[in-house]
N, C-alpha and C positions, 0 to 999 in steps of 0.2 A: 330074912335071907341075908347072907353075908355078901356085901357088894363086891368083895374081892375074891369070891369063891369060884369065879368063872375061869375055867382053864381049858380052852379048846386046843386043837392042834396048833403048833407054833406058827404055821403059815396059813392057817385056815381063815375062811371068810369071816367066821364069827369072831376071831381074835381082833381083826381089824375093826369090825363093826363095834365091838364092845369098847375099844379104846376111843373110837369116834363118839360113841354114845356118852361115855363118861366126860369127854372133853367138851362136847357141845351142849349137853342138856343138864339142867340142875337135878338135884336128888329127887324132886317130886315126880319126875318121869319114871324113875325106877320104883318109887312108891306105888305108882299107878299099876305097874306090873305085879307087884307084891299083893296089892289089894285085890286085883282081878282074880287071883288064885284062891281067895277065900270067900268068894260070893258076896263081897261088899263092893260091887263093881262101879267103875266110873264110865261105863260105856266104851267108847273107842279110845284106845291109848294113843295120845297125840303129842306128848311132850309139852303140854301147855298147862299152866296152873289156872284152872277155871272153876266154875261153880260145881261141875260134876265131881272134880277131884276133892273139893272141900267137903261135899256131901259124903263121899266115900270115906274120907278120913273120919268124919263125925260118926258115921255108921260103924266103922271098925272100932273106934274108941268106945262107943256105947256097948257094942256086943262084947268087947273084951273087959268091961268094967273099968275102963280108964277115964280120966277126966276129959270131958268132951270139950275140945278147944277148936277143932276144925283145922289145926295145924299139926305138923309132925314134930311134936316136942320130944324130949329125951326119953320119957317112959314109953311113948308110942314107938319110937325107933328101936328101942331095946326089945319090945315085944315082937316087932316085925323081924328083927335079926335073929330070933330064935329059930327061924327056918333058914338053913344054910344052902338051900337049892340055888342054882345059878339064875341070874336075871335074864340073860339071853342064851339061846341054845342053837346049835347048828341044825339046819333042815335041808335035805336034798330034794329038789323038785322032782315030782313024779309025773308020769304020763297024764294022769288025771288033772294035775295042776295047770298044765299048759295046753291041754287038748281043746278047750273051748266047747262049742263055738262062742266067741266073744263078739257081741254086736252092740252098737250104740242103741240107746233107748230113746225113742221119739217122745216129745213132750205131750203131744195130743193123745187123749184117751182113745180116740177112734183109730189112730195109727198103732197104738200099743195093742189094741184088740186084734190086729191083723198078724201079730207075731205068733210063732209057735210056742214060745216061752219067753219070759223076761229074765234071762240069765245074766251072768256077769258081763261087764263091758271090757274087762281086761284081766290078765293073769294077776296083776298087782291088786286089783279090787278083790278078786277071789281069795288071794292069799291074805289080804288085809282082814277080810271077814273070818277066815279060818283061824287067824291068830289074834283077832280082836284089836287090830292096830290100824292106824291111818295108813292108807296106801302111800301117801307122801312121806311119812316117817319111815315106812318100810324101805322105800327107795333110798332115803338118806342113810339108813343103816347099812345099805349094801351098794356102795358106789361101784359102778362099773359092772355090776352083775346083770346077767341076761335072764330075765324072768320068763322067757319063752323057751329056754333050753332045758330039756330033761337031763337030770344029773347035776345041774348047777347047785352048789351049796351056798345057802344064804343064812343070815342070822335073823332069828325071829324071837319075839317075847316068849319066855318059857311059861306057857299057860298049860302045863301038863293036865291031862284030862282029870277033872275032879269027879268025886263020887256024885251020883245023882242026888238032887235035893231030897230031903225027907218029904213025906206027903204033907201038903199044905192043909191046914185047918182054916186059915183065914188069910186074905190078901188085904193090905191097907194101902190105898192110894192117897198120897198127901199132896194136895194142890199147891200149898205154899212152898213146900220143899222140893216139889217135882221128883218124888221118889215113889217106888212101889216096894213094899216090904212084905216078905213072906213069913208067916208065923205058923209054927207047928202045933200039935194038939196039946203040948205042955205050955203053950204061951211063949215059947222061945223064938226069937227072931233068927231065922236060918239063912236069909238072903235079903239084900237090899240092892235094887237096881235104879239107876236114873231113868226118868220117864218124862215124856211130853204129855201134858194133861189139859187138853181143851184150849179154848180161846174165848175172847169176848163175844164172838159170834156163836160159838158152840161151846158153852161152858161145861165143865166137868159136872156130871149129874150126881150131886152130893147125896149121900144116904147109903142105905144098905141094899145090896143086890146079891145075886147068886151067879156062879158059873153054870152055864147050861151045857157046854161041851167044848171040845177042842178039835179044830181042823188043821191038819198039817199040809203044807204046800198048797194053800187054797187058791182058788180063782177069786177074782174081785168083781163083784156086781156093781158097776158104776151107774148111779142114778143122779144126774145133775141137779135134780130138785132138792137133794139132800146136802148140797154143797154151796155155800154162799159165794165161793170164788169160782164156780163153774164158768167155763167159757161160753159166750153166746153161741147158740146153735148146737151145743152138745146134746147128744141123745143117749139113752140107756145103752149100755154095752157090757160085755163080759171080758175082763182082762185075764189073760192066761197066767198060770202060776209061775213062780220063780223068785229068786231072792230080790229082784228089782220090781216085783209086783208092789202096788201101793200099800199092801198090808204085809209085805215080806213073806216069811216062810211059815208063819203060824197065825191063826185066828182063834182066840179064846172068846167064845160067845158068852154074852152076859144077858141077864134077865131084863135089862133095859133095852127095849127094841132099838135096833140099828147100832148098838154100842158093843164094843169088845176091847180086848187087850191084844195087841198084835205087834208084828215086827215092822221093819221099815227098809226102804231102799237107800236111806240117807242116815247112816249111823252117826255121822259127825254132828248132826243137828238135834240129837236126842237131848231133852232137858233144856234146850236153848231156843226152841221155836214153838209155834202153836200147832194144834191139831184140830180136827173137825169134831172134837168132843170125846173121841176114843182115847185110849191110853196106849201110847207108842213106846216100845222098847227096841233096843238093837235086836237084830235077828237072833244072835246067839243067846241073849238074855231071855228072849221070848221062847226060844226052844228049850232052855233049861226050865223055865217056869211051866211050860206045857207038860213036861215030864212029872211035875209035882202036883198038878191040879187035876180035879175030876168034877163031873157034874155035882152040884150041890154045895161046893165050897163057898163060904161067905166072902163077900167083897165089900169092904167099907171104903167109901170115897168121902174124904174130909178136907176141910180147909187147913 
């Protein structure tokens, strides 16, 4: 993508945001948006150089036959700039973006179980998830903008809808690199996502497994006996669906009992924290993966 190809209206919100973006954040933020468009994602776009960005760079370089350095060297930048699409794009808020309802999510499972659904807590959170960006960065990109007003024009990362992933033949979960890789029937890597992969209490179940099925917008059956960090006095309960459900918007069931690949209510923590043994992705990456897999797909979990 050409970093200077962005040309919104002279007085538009996006023009202001783009100048601010260039002035305040280094090039790796823009690289994050570029990579997010080619399914070598870094999770949540947050304008920070961290481990997820490094892994995305490495994945992009490997997929493109470039020298794998983990940094954006000249050949990598040249390859990225072959795409001249804009980095940010204007977006006008719709009724559905601001309608809500937006509600705080209680911490206790028993209280969550009383809610009708675990939806978004704010319009900024909903828009952040829609455009794969940190709500805090989205606000910084749009100073003075009202996220509750229908018709408000804001600047958002240009993550134009990509074609669905090809059908997956194999999923590889790498514990050391905290990534999930999708491989097609020809052995070609078609996507790489940052992932949270177990903990010392609930380690990743290494070995070969199978996908059993996919549930979208699932409920979550909470059993405190399966959680080392359950609160004293917790009892079994069912948590209603929604993007802030503990497993997010997708559950991909695995042949290992109680284990799955799923979304998360906390995209900023993907690849950086621990899980209860399952494989966590951002909600948008989990949704993309769910379109690609079916029962019987091989899953390799490795160190």
